C-alpha positions as CSV (number, residue, x, y, z in Angstrom):
1,M,0.0,0.0,0.0
2,I,1.2,3.5,-0.8
3,P,1.6,5.5,2.4
4,F,0.2,8.9,3.1
5,Y,2.5,11.9,3.4
6,Q,1.1,14.6,5.7
7,T,1.6,18.1,4.6
8,S,2.8,21.0,6.6
9,C,-0.7,22.5,7.0
10,S,-1.0,25.8,8.8
11,R,-4.5,26.5,10.0
12,N,-4.3,30.3,10.5
13,G,-6.7,31.3,8.7
14,S,2.8,31.6,-15.2
15,K,5.4,33.9,-13.3
16,V,7.7,31.4,-11.8
17,D,10.5,31.6,-9.2
18,S,13.3,34.1,-10.0
19,Q,15.7,31.1,-9.8
20,P,13.5,28.1,-10.5
21,S,14.6,24.7,-9.4
22,F,14.2,21.9,-12.0
23,R,14.9,19.2,-9.5
24,S,12.1,16.7,-8.9
25,V,10.9,15.8,-5.5
26,P,12.6,12.3,-4.9
27,S,11.4,12.1,-1.2
28,I,7.8,11.7,-2.4
29,K,6.9,8.2,-3.6
30,S,5.9,7.8,-7.2
31,L,2.3,6.6,-7.9
32,C,3.2,5.1,-11.2
33,H,4.7,1.8,-12.6
34,D,2.2,-0.8,-11.4
35,Q,2.9,-3.4,-14.1
36,S,-0.4,-5.3,-13.8
37,F,-2.3,-2.0,-14.1
38,S,-0.3,-0.7,-17.1
39,R,-0.6,-4.0,-19.0
40,N,-4.4,-3.9,-18.9
41,L,-5.0,-0.2,-19.7
42,E,-3.9,1.7,-22.7
43,A,-4.6,4.9,-24.6
44,Q,-4.1,5.6,-28.3
45,H,-4.0,9.1,-29.7
46,Q,-4.2,10.6,-33.1
47,C,-3.9,14.2,-34.2
48,I,-7.1,15.1,-36.1
49,A,-6.6,18.9,-36.6
50,N,-4.0,21.6,-36.4
51,L,-5.7,24.9,-35.9
52,K,-4.5,28.1,-37.7
53,G,-6.0,31.5,-37.4
54,Q,-4.4,33.5,-34.6
55,N,-1.3,35.6,-35.3
56,S,0.6,34.3,-32.2
57,Y,0.6,31.3,-29.8
58,T,-2.6,30.3,-28.0
59,S,-2.3,31.2,-24.3
60,S,-5.8,29.9,-23.1
61,L,-8.4,27.4,-24.1
62,V,-12.0,26.7,-23.0
63,L,-14.9,24.6,-24.3
64,G,-18.4,25.9,-24.1
65,G,-21.3,24.0,-25.7
66,K,-20.6,23.4,-29.3
67,Y,-17.8,26.0,-29.4
68,L,-14.1,26.1,-28.6
69,F,-12.7,29.5,-27.5
70,T,-9.0,30.3,-27.7
71,G,-7.2,33.3,-26.3
72,S,-3.8,34.4,-27.8
73,S,-0.6,36.0,-26.6
74,D,-1.5,38.9,-28.9
75,K,-4.9,39.9,-27.4
76,E,-7.1,37.9,-29.7
77,I,-10.1,35.7,-28.7
78,C,-11.3,33.3,-31.4
79,M,-14.5,31.2,-31.4
80,W,-14.4,27.9,-33.3
81,E,-17.1,25.4,-34.1
82,Q,-16.0,22.1,-32.6
83,K,-17.6,19.7,-35.1
84,A,-16.1,21.6,-38.0
85,L,-12.5,21.3,-36.8
86,T,-10.3,19.6,-39.4
87,S,-6.7,19.9,-40.6
88,T,-7.7,22.5,-43.1
89,I,-6.3,26.0,-42.4
90,D,-8.8,28.3,-40.7
91,A,-11.5,25.5,-40.7
92,G,-14.1,26.0,-38.0
93,I,-13.3,29.6,-37.0
94,I,-16.4,31.7,-36.6
95,D,-15.5,35.0,-35.0
96,T,-12.5,36.9,-33.6
97,V,-12.3,39.9,-31.3
98,I,-9.3,41.9,-30.1
99,A,-9.1,43.5,-26.7
100,G,-6.6,45.0,-24.3
101,E,-2.9,44.7,-24.4
102,G,-0.8,41.5,-24.2
103,A,-1.9,37.9,-23.7
104,V,-5.4,36.5,-22.9
105,K,-4.4,34.4,-19.9
106,S,-7.6,32.6,-19.0
107,L,-11.1,32.0,-20.3
108,V,-14.3,30.7,-18.5
109,I,-17.8,30.1,-19.8
110,L,-21.1,30.9,-18.1
111,A,-24.2,30.2,-20.2
112,D,-24.0,32.7,-23.1
113,K,-21.2,34.7,-21.5
114,V,-17.4,34.4,-21.7
115,F,-15.1,35.9,-19.1
116,S,-11.5,36.6,-20.1
117,A,-8.5,37.5,-18.0
118,H,-5.9,39.8,-19.6
119,Q,-2.2,40.8,-19.2
120,D,-3.4,44.4,-19.1
121,H,-4.8,43.8,-15.5
122,K,-8.4,43.7,-16.7
123,I,-11.2,41.1,-16.8
124,R,-13.6,41.4,-19.7
125,V,-17.1,40.0,-20.2
126,W,-18.4,38.9,-23.6
127,R,-21.8,37.8,-24.8
128,I,-22.3,35.2,-27.5
129,E,-25.1,36.6,-29.7
130,N,-27.1,34.6,-32.3
131,H,-25.5,31.4,-30.8
132,D,-28.4,29.3,-32.3
133,T,-27.7,30.6,-35.8
134,D,-25.0,30.0,-38.4
135,T,-23.5,33.5,-37.7
136,P,-22.8,33.8,-33.9
137,K,-20.9,36.8,-32.7
138,I,-18.7,37.7,-29.7
139,V,-19.9,41.1,-28.3
140,H,-18.2,43.0,-25.6
141,L,-20.5,43.4,-22.6
142,A,-18.3,44.8,-19.7
143,T,-14.8,45.4,-18.4
144,L,-14.1,44.7,-14.8
145,P,-13.9,46.5,-12.5
146,L,-17.0,48.4,-13.7
147,L,-16.8,52.1,-14.0
148,S,-19.5,52.5,-11.4
149,D,-17.6,50.2,-9.0
150,R,-14.4,52.1,-9.6
151,A,-16.0,55.5,-9.1
152,F,-17.8,54.6,-5.9
153,K,-14.7,53.1,-4.3
154,F,-12.5,56.0,-5.5
155,M,-14.6,58.5,-3.5
156,V,-13.9,56.8,-0.1
157,P,-10.3,57.0,1.1
158,K,-10.4,53.7,3.0
159,N,-11.0,51.9,-0.3
160,H,-7.5,52.9,-1.5
161,V,-4.5,50.6,-1.1
162,Q,-0.8,51.2,-1.6
163,I,0.4,49.3,-4.7
164,R,3.8,51.0,-5.1
165,R,5.8,53.5,-3.1
166,H,4.2,56.5,-4.7
167,K,1.0,55.0,-6.2
168,K,-2.4,53.9,-4.8
169,S,-5.4,52.2,-6.3
170,T,-8.8,51.1,-5.1
171,W,-9.0,47.5,-3.9
172,V,-11.3,46.4,-6.7
173,H,-8.4,46.8,-9.2
174,H,-5.9,44.1,-10.2
175,V,-2.6,45.9,-10.7
176,D,-0.8,43.2,-12.6
177,T,-1.5,40.4,-15.0
178,V,-4.8,38.5,-14.2
179,S,-3.5,35.0,-14.5
180,A,-6.5,32.7,-13.9
181,L,-10.3,32.7,-13.5
182,A,-12.7,30.1,-12.0
183,L,-16.5,30.0,-11.4
184,S,-18.1,28.9,-8.1
185,N,-20.1,25.6,-8.4
186,D,-23.4,27.5,-8.4
187,E,-21.9,30.0,-10.9
188,S,-22.9,32.9,-8.7
189,F,-19.3,34.1,-8.2
190,L,-16.3,34.5,-10.4
191,Y,-12.8,34.1,-8.8
192,S,-9.7,35.8,-10.2
193,V,-6.0,35.7,-9.2
194,S,-3.2,37.8,-10.4
195,W,0.5,38.3,-10.4
196,D,-0.2,41.2,-8.0
197,R,-0.7,38.4,-5.3
198,T,-4.4,39.0,-4.7
199,L,-7.5,36.8,-4.9
200,K,-10.7,38.6,-5.8
201,I,-14.3,37.5,-5.8
202,W,-16.9,39.0,-8.2
203,R,-20.7,38.5,-8.4
204,T,-21.6,37.2,-11.8
205,N,-25.1,38.7,-12.1
206,D,-24.0,42.4,-11.8
207,F,-20.1,42.0,-12.1
208,K,-19.5,43.8,-8.8
209,C,-16.3,43.0,-6.9
210,L,-17.3,41.7,-3.4
211,E,-14.0,40.8,-1.8
212,S,-10.3,41.1,-2.3
213,I,-7.7,39.2,-0.4
214,A,-4.4,41.2,-0.5
215,N,-1.1,39.4,-0.1
216,A,-2.8,36.0,-0.6
217,H,0.7,34.7,-1.5
218,D,4.2,35.9,-1.2
219,D,4.7,35.9,-5.0
220,A,2.7,35.9,-8.2
221,I,-0.3,33.6,-8.2
222,N,-0.4,31.4,-11.3
223,A,-3.2,28.9,-10.8
224,L,-6.7,28.7,-9.5
225,E,-9.2,25.8,-9.0
226,I,-12.4,25.2,-7.0
227,S,-13.4,21.8,-5.7
228,Q,-16.9,20.3,-5.6
229,D,-17.3,21.2,-2.0
230,G,-16.4,24.9,-2.6
231,D,-12.8,25.0,-1.4
232,V,-10.7,27.5,-3.4
233,F,-7.1,26.4,-4.3
234,T,-4.5,28.9,-5.4
235,G,-1.0,28.0,-6.6
236,S,1.9,30.5,-6.7
237,A,5.5,31.1,-7.7
238,D,6.2,31.1,-3.9
239,K,6.0,27.3,-4.2
240,K,2.9,27.1,-2.1
241,I,-0.7,26.0,-2.6
242,K,-3.3,27.6,-0.4
243,I,-6.8,26.5,0.4
244,W,-9.5,29.2,1.1
245,R,-13.0,28.6,2.4
246,K,-15.9,30.9,2.7
247,E,-16.9,31.5,6.3
248,E,-20.1,33.6,6.6
249,K,-19.2,36.6,4.2
250,K,-15.4,36.3,4.0
251,H,-13.0,33.8,2.6
252,L,-10.4,32.6,5.1
253,L,-7.2,30.7,4.7
254,V,-7.6,27.2,6.1
255,C,-4.5,25.4,4.9
256,T,-1.1,25.9,3.2
257,L,0.4,23.0,1.3
258,E,4.2,23.1,1.0
259,K,5.9,20.2,-0.8
260,H,6.9,21.6,-4.2
261,R,10.5,22.7,-4.6
262,S,9.7,25.5,-7.1
263,G,6.9,27.7,-8.5
264,V,3.5,26.1,-8.9
265,N,2.2,26.7,-12.4
266,A,-0.9,24.5,-12.7
267,L,-3.8,23.0,-10.6
268,A,-6.6,20.6,-11.5
269,V,-9.3,19.1,-9.4
270,G,-10.9,15.6,-9.8
271,R,-12.7,13.1,-7.7
272,S,-11.3,10.0,-6.1
273,S,-12.3,6.7,-7.8
274,T,-12.5,5.0,-4.4
275,S,-14.4,7.7,-2.5
276,T,-16.4,10.9,-2.9
277,H,-13.5,13.1,-1.8
278,S,-11.7,15.6,-4.0
279,V,-8.3,15.0,-5.5
280,L,-6.0,17.9,-6.3
281,Y,-3.3,17.7,-8.8
282,S,-0.5,20.3,-8.8
283,G,2.2,20.9,-11.4
284,A,5.4,22.9,-10.9
285,C,8.8,23.7,-12.2
286,D,10.2,20.8,-10.2
287,R,8.9,18.5,-13.0
288,S,6.5,16.7,-10.6
289,I,2.8,16.4,-10.5
290,L,1.8,16.0,-6.9
291,V,-1.5,14.2,-6.0
292,W,-3.4,15.4,-2.9
293,E,-6.5,13.8,-1.4
294,K,-8.9,14.9,1.2
295,D,-8.9,12.4,4.1
296,E,-11.9,11.5,6.4
297,S,-11.2,14.4,8.7
298,G,-11.3,16.9,5.8
299,D,-7.5,17.6,5.6
300,M,-5.7,17.6,2.3
301,V,-2.8,15.0,2.4
302,L,-0.1,14.2,-0.1
303,V,-0.3,10.7,-1.4
304,G,2.4,10.7,-4.0
305,A,3.7,12.1,-7.3
306,L,3.4,11.4,-11.0
307,R,6.8,11.6,-12.7
308,G,8.0,11.4,-16.3
309,H,8.2,14.9,-17.7
310,K,11.8,16.2,-18.1
311,K,11.0,19.9,-17.6
312,S,8.4,22.2,-15.9
313,I,4.8,21.2,-15.7
314,L,2.8,24.1,-17.3
315,C,-0.8,23.0,-17.5
316,L,-3.1,20.2,-16.2
317,A,-6.6,18.9,-17.0
318,V,-8.7,16.2,-15.5
319,I,-11.7,14.3,-17.0
320,A,-13.2,11.2,-15.5
321,D,-10.2,9.1,-14.4
322,L,-7.7,10.7,-16.8
323,V,-5.2,13.4,-16.0
324,C,-3.5,15.2,-18.8
325,S,-0.3,17.3,-18.3
326,G,1.5,19.7,-20.6
327,S,5.2,20.5,-20.1
328,A,8.0,22.7,-21.2
329,D,9.6,19.5,-22.5
330,K,7.2,19.8,-25.5
331,T,5.1,16.8,-24.6
332,V,1.7,16.0,-23.3
333,R,1.2,13.0,-21.0
334,V,-2.0,11.1,-20.4
335,W,-2.3,9.4,-17.0
336,G,-4.9,6.9,-16.0
337,G,-5.7,6.1,-12.4
338,V,-7.5,3.5,-10.4
339,G,-7.4,4.3,-6.6
340,R,-3.9,5.4,-6.0
341,C,-2.3,3.4,-8.8
342,Y,-1.5,5.5,-11.9
343,S,0.1,4.7,-15.2
344,C,1.3,6.9,-18.1
345,L,-1.0,5.7,-20.8
346,S,0.3,7.9,-23.6
347,V,3.0,10.4,-24.4
348,I,2.1,12.9,-27.1
349,S,5.1,14.6,-28.8
350,G,3.7,16.5,-31.7
351,H,4.6,20.0,-30.6
352,T,7.9,21.7,-31.2
353,G,7.7,24.1,-28.3
354,P,6.5,24.1,-24.6
355,V,2.9,23.1,-24.2
356,K,1.2,26.1,-22.6
357,C,-2.4,25.1,-22.1
358,L,-4.8,22.2,-22.7
359,T,-8.4,21.1,-22.3
360,M,-10.3,17.9,-22.8
361,T,-13.9,16.7,-23.4
362,S,-15.7,13.3,-23.8
363,D,-16.4,12.2,-27.3
364,Q,-20.0,10.9,-27.1
365,Q,-19.9,9.7,-30.7
366,I,-18.1,6.5,-30.0
367,P,-19.9,4.8,-27.1
368,S,-18.4,1.5,-25.9
369,D,-18.3,-0.8,-22.8
370,T,-14.5,-1.3,-23.1
371,T,-13.3,2.0,-24.7
372,S,-13.7,5.6,-23.6
373,S,-13.1,8.3,-26.2
374,Y,-12.0,11.9,-25.6
375,V,-11.0,14.9,-27.6
376,L,-7.9,16.7,-26.3
377,Y,-7.0,20.3,-27.3
378,T,-3.4,21.4,-26.8
379,A,-1.6,24.7,-27.4
380,S,2.1,25.4,-27.5
381,L,4.6,28.2,-27.7
382,D,5.4,26.9,-31.2
383,G,2.2,28.7,-32.3
384,E,0.2,25.6,-33.0
385,T,-3.1,24.5,-31.5
386,R,-3.7,20.8,-32.0
387,V,-6.7,18.6,-31.6
388,Y,-6.2,14.9,-30.7
389,S,-8.6,12.0,-30.4
390,I,-7.8,9.8,-27.4
391,E,-9.2,6.3,-27.0
392,K,-8.6,4.6,-23.7
393,G,-9.2,0.9,-23.8
394,Y,-9.6,-1.8,-21.1
395,H,-8.5,-5.4,-21.7
396,Y,-10.7,-8.1,-20.4
397,E,-8.3,-8.8,-17.6
398,M,-8.6,-5.2,-16.4
399,I,-12.4,-5.5,-16.2
400,M,-12.0,-8.6,-14.1
401,L,-9.6,-6.9,-11.7
402,L,-12.1,-4.1,-11.1
């Protein structure tokens, strides 16, 4: 049995390290390499499309209904029709908008709205108009913080915070790159994190900023995830993962996870195959993907690591019992897990640059009792956004083992 590794959990409450460590974490036991597991479970991949259309590399990806949205390093947001994606240049692209300055760092979907996080310190809200027709459009709806929110806060001195030696701003403003967004489970709130080290909470029905946690980390915050039970996870260049929980009207720090040796770049949340508890996956510059589980007392404990990448982990995605990881080593790895036994099912090496972001969805067109089918979207600093079909198959022996 693989032992638990208790974290250093304090209950008080992609910038990376300036000198990042690329050493792995050898003291943490690997969760891979169970031979009986890997013999009976396999995944095959095939590149089915190579998307062209943006003028620079894709920095964010999100799936919403029948559309794929991509944000670029050069302020473009493109909308694609998923079913029309082929290897033909520009196939499937429907509409493009340009906003702000610099990269579009994160995208989330809420019904017919798209929230985008930008390098110019802003969050923008877009509406998808005519989405039931052949000519849908992306229309700008708002920029956060709203002008009314800014003006009201500006009039009251106590709403001003020091951001540099001779400069102040109201607390509703992000003052550096907005690096990640996430929606609460009931979609009532939007969470945002930034390289300015703050965590902010916005109401989605009127876009008002309700709360800002200053100095949430000691360095830039790179990653943000929310579990099914409402816990908010933030990952930072300070090597820490913090867990926040809403108590009455405020979010409080409930735990700090400290096992990574370098900046945390990516987080993803899944659910344990052996219980109803959340599983957190964290990827960092130390080349390791750490796996954390919530125990019976509600504490997050470290159960092991997934190893195989040769450089920094830059992005993660979870669907069903699959974990996908993208790395600066230019590969994507697909991991399968049963309980605490994981195996690397596939290594995808089609990109010629670091893999910056990825997302995944089930492919319902190929139902089977022994095969699960998925579509994987990956984007790299080589300027390519690729689409892969993934088929995960179980041999008969694996079914008997389960």
